[in-house]
N, CA, C and O of each residue as an XYZ file, in Angstrom:
328
protein
N     112.879     94.633     88.726
C     112.991     94.111     87.389
C     112.562     95.197     86.413
O     111.596     95.917     86.666
N     113.258     95.315     85.325
C     112.894     96.305     84.333
C     112.838     95.675     82.963
O     113.337     94.570     82.750
N     112.227     96.384     82.042
C     112.065     95.904     80.683
C     112.606     96.970     79.749
O     112.245     98.140     79.876
N     113.461     96.592     78.817
C     113.985     97.520     77.835
C     113.124     97.402     76.591
O     113.095     96.358     75.940
N     112.417     98.486     76.263
C     111.560     98.469     75.099
C     112.373     98.473     73.816
O     113.450     99.068     73.776
N     111.879     97.816     72.756
C     112.549     97.897     71.462
C     112.625     99.358     71.032
O     111.793    100.172     71.432
N     113.616     99.683     70.222
C     113.870    101.080     69.859
C     112.631    101.759     69.260
O     112.366    102.924     69.557
N     111.877    101.050     68.429
C     110.694    101.670     67.803
C     109.585    101.955     68.802
O     108.693    102.752     68.512
N     109.618    101.320     69.980
C     108.587    101.537     70.990
C     109.081    102.386     72.152
O     108.308    102.690     73.061
N     110.311    102.763     72.141
C     110.924    103.403     73.314
C     110.348    104.760     73.663
O     110.433    105.155     74.826
N     109.785    105.477     72.758
C     109.264    106.814     72.990
C     108.476    106.985     74.269
O     109.062    107.179     75.334
N     107.170    106.919     74.188
C     106.315    107.130     75.355
C     106.258    105.914     76.263
O     105.959    106.042     77.451
N     106.538    104.746     75.727
C     106.425    103.533     76.529
C     107.362    103.561     77.725
O     106.987    103.139     78.819
N     108.600    104.063     77.521
C     109.556    104.112     78.607
C     109.055    104.971     79.750
O     109.154    104.568     80.909
N     108.519    106.146     79.451
C     108.023    107.012     80.500
C     106.787    106.421     81.171
O     106.578    106.629     82.367
N     105.976    105.699     80.432
C     104.816    105.031     81.020
C     105.258    103.955     82.019
O     104.669    103.801     83.089
N     106.294    103.225     81.648
C     106.809    102.184     82.538
C     107.380    102.793     83.801
O     107.180    102.261     84.893
N     108.081    103.890     83.666
C     108.645    104.569     84.844
C     107.528    105.055     85.751
O     107.619    104.915     86.971
N     106.486    105.617     85.181
C     105.354    106.112     85.959
C     104.659    104.959     86.680
O     104.297    105.081     87.850
N     104.477    103.853     85.985
C     103.834    102.689     86.599
C     104.674    102.176     87.764
O     104.138    101.848     88.823
N     105.982    102.107     87.570
C     106.855    101.648     88.666
C     106.758    102.580     89.857
O     106.731    102.123     91.000
N     106.707    103.873     89.610
C     106.569    104.840     90.708
C     105.266    104.591     91.475
O     105.258    104.579     92.706
N     104.165    104.390     90.741
C     102.873    104.171     91.394
C     102.837    102.848     92.146
O     102.216    102.760     93.205
N     103.484    101.832     91.625
C     103.537    100.544     92.320
C     104.328    100.663     93.620
O     103.954    100.068     94.631
N     105.420    101.431     93.598
C     106.205    101.635     94.825
C     105.401    102.408     95.848
O     105.444    102.090     97.037
N     104.661    103.429     95.404
C     103.832    104.226     96.311
C     102.752    103.349     96.953
O     102.494    103.455     98.151
N     102.132    102.492     96.158
C     101.106    101.575     96.683
C     101.704    100.669     97.760
O     101.101    100.465     98.814
N     102.878    100.133     97.489
C     103.540     99.253     98.457
C     103.847    100.007     99.750
O     103.687     99.461    100.841
N     104.289    101.265     99.628
C     104.558    102.082    100.821
C     103.298    102.275    101.651
O     103.331    102.158    102.876
N     102.182    102.572    100.982
C     100.927    102.808    101.696
C     100.425    101.529    102.364
O      99.941    101.567    103.495
N     100.538    100.417    101.677
C     100.111     99.136    102.276
C     100.985     98.806    103.492
O     100.486     98.299    104.496
N     102.278     99.093    103.402
C     103.171     98.850    104.543
C     102.802     99.755    105.715
O     102.855     99.334    106.870
N     102.429    100.994    105.417
C     102.017    101.935    106.460
C     100.761    101.430    107.174
O     100.686    101.460    108.402
N      99.794    100.976    106.412
C      98.566    100.440    106.994
C      98.881     99.213    107.843
O      98.385     99.079    108.962
N      99.699     98.329    107.311
C     100.039     97.105    108.043
C     100.759     97.429    109.344
O     100.505     96.782    110.360
N     101.649     98.414    109.336
C     102.368     98.814    110.548
C     101.389     99.267    111.624
O     101.513     98.871    112.783
N     100.415    100.096    111.247
C      99.441    100.566    112.216
C      98.518     99.459    112.687
O      98.130     99.430    113.855
N      98.160     98.545    111.791
C      97.324     97.406    112.213
C      98.051     96.574    113.250
O      97.451     96.124    114.226
N      99.332     96.370    113.041
C     100.103     95.568    113.985
C     100.241     96.277    115.323
O     100.379     95.617    116.353
N     100.207     97.609    115.334
C     100.290     98.337    116.597
C      98.984     98.200    117.384
O      98.993     98.237    118.614
N      97.871     98.044    116.679
C      96.567     97.876    117.331
C      96.359     96.426    117.729
O      95.803     96.144    118.790
N      96.805     95.502    116.881
C      96.626     94.072    117.118
C      98.004     93.406    117.094
O      98.371     92.791    116.093
N      98.771     93.518    118.182
C     100.122     92.933    118.196
C     100.091     91.445    117.832
O      99.187     90.704    118.219
N     101.102     91.044    117.082
C     101.183     89.656    116.663
C     100.481     89.385    115.359
O     100.668     88.323    114.765
N      99.667     90.332    114.895
C      98.974     90.146    113.632
C      99.986     90.290    112.501
O     100.709     91.283    112.437
N     100.037     89.329    111.636
C     100.944     89.390    110.497
C     100.200     88.897    109.268
O     100.308     87.728    108.898
N      99.438     89.794    108.632
C      98.627     89.375    107.492
C      99.498     88.923    106.320
O     100.578     89.465    106.085
N      99.011     87.930    105.598
C      99.741     87.472    104.427
C      99.564     88.491    103.303
O      98.583     89.234    103.294
N     100.501     88.534    102.356
C     100.413     89.519    101.267
C      99.136     89.413    100.447
O      98.692     90.413     99.882
N      98.535     88.234    100.364
C      97.325     88.089     99.545
C      96.075     88.653    100.207
O      95.002     88.627     99.605
N      96.186     89.158    101.424
C      95.015     89.693    102.121
C      94.756     91.162    101.743
O      93.836     91.779    102.281
N      95.545     91.720    100.836
C      95.406     93.134    100.522
C      94.509     93.419     99.334
O      94.404     94.569     98.907
N      93.865     92.410     98.796
C      92.910     92.652     97.727
C      91.737     93.482     98.261
O      91.404     93.379     99.442
N      91.108     94.301     97.415
C      90.032     95.182     97.884
C      88.927     94.451     98.621
O      88.379     94.983     99.586
N      88.587     93.241     98.188
C      87.496     92.520     98.841
C      87.927     91.872    100.157
O      87.083     91.406    100.921
N      89.224     91.838    100.424
C      89.724     91.154    101.621
C      90.223     92.112    102.696
O      90.747     91.674    103.721
N      90.069     93.392    102.477
C      90.629     94.360    103.448
C      89.780     94.509    104.686
O      90.292     94.916    105.729
N      88.510     94.198    104.611
C      87.645     94.315    105.789
C      87.498     95.751    106.217
O      87.637     96.669    105.408
N      87.216     95.947    107.489
C      87.018     97.294    108.015
C      88.317     97.783    108.645
O      88.446     97.834    109.868
N      89.265     98.136    107.807
C      90.563     98.607    108.293
C      90.385     99.902    109.083
O      90.951    100.061    110.164
N      89.603    100.812    108.542
C      89.416    102.117    109.185
C      88.797    101.956    110.569
O      89.216    102.619    111.517
N      87.807    101.085    110.688
C      87.119    100.886    111.964
C      87.953    100.222    113.037
O      87.561    100.202    114.204
N      89.110     99.672    112.655
C      89.979     98.995    113.623
C      90.723     99.993    114.506
O      91.339     99.607    115.500
N      90.666    101.269    114.147
C      91.404    102.290    114.878
C      90.447    103.215    115.615
O      89.396    103.578    115.088
N      90.813    103.594    116.831
C      89.951    104.442    117.644
C      90.137    105.929    117.369
O      89.163    106.682    117.358
N      91.359    106.354    117.151
C      91.651    107.783    117.017
C      91.187    108.290    115.656
O      91.520    107.697    114.630
N      90.414    109.391    115.636
C      89.892    109.939    114.372
C      90.974    110.312    113.359
O      90.775    110.153    112.155
N      92.112    110.805    113.836
C      93.194    111.189    112.905
C      93.770    109.969    112.214
O      94.098    110.023    111.029
N      93.895    108.875    112.940
C      94.416    107.643    112.349
C      93.389    107.073    111.373
O      93.751    106.578    110.306
N      92.115    107.141    111.737
C      91.065    106.680    110.821
C      91.101    107.455    109.509
O      91.003    106.871    108.430
N      91.241    108.766    109.610
C      91.300    109.602    108.416
C      92.525    109.261    107.570
O      92.443    109.199    106.343
N      93.654    109.042    108.228
C      94.877    108.666    107.521
C      94.675    107.356    106.764
O      95.104    107.230    105.617
N      94.025    106.383    107.398
C      93.769    105.095    106.748
C      92.809    105.264    105.563
O      92.990    104.645    104.515
N      91.788    106.109    105.741
C      90.860    106.380    104.639
C      91.587    106.936    103.427
O      91.371    106.497    102.297
N      92.449    107.903    103.680
C      93.201    108.552    102.589
C      94.119    107.525    101.915
O      94.186    107.443    100.688
N      94.820    106.750    102.737
C      95.708    105.726    102.170
C      94.946    104.774    101.259
O      95.396    104.468    100.155
N      93.794    104.309    101.721
C      93.003    103.369    100.928
C      92.481    104.006     99.635
O      92.433    103.352     98.593
N      92.094    105.273     99.706
C      91.622    105.960     98.495
C      92.734    106.064     97.463
O      92.507    105.843     96.273
N      93.943    106.401     97.920
C      95.087    106.504     96.992
C      95.382    105.129     96.389
O      95.632    105.014     95.189
N      95.353    104.098     97.218
C      95.616    102.746     96.731
C      94.583    102.350     95.681
O      94.932    101.798     94.637
N      93.325    102.629     95.957
C      92.239    102.293     95.007
C      92.372    103.055     93.697
O      92.067    102.534     92.624
N      92.831    104.294     93.800
C      92.978    105.119     92.595
C      94.091    104.598     91.741
O      94.370    105.159     90.682
């Protein structure tokens, strides 16, 4: 869904909206990546979309044994939080 700004507001607002959309897509990609790895560790787990709030994420990093995967999850979560 997109919004067409009125002509008097179109200047910087349009580029801000594009940037926000880009960041929202990136966040969704990272959440999907985390969910994919969680499902590989806990087959059959299918978290609902509302479980991705910061207070509901639990110990995602600790769910993985391999240090490289833990680091990847840490980085993903930091980007999402930012």
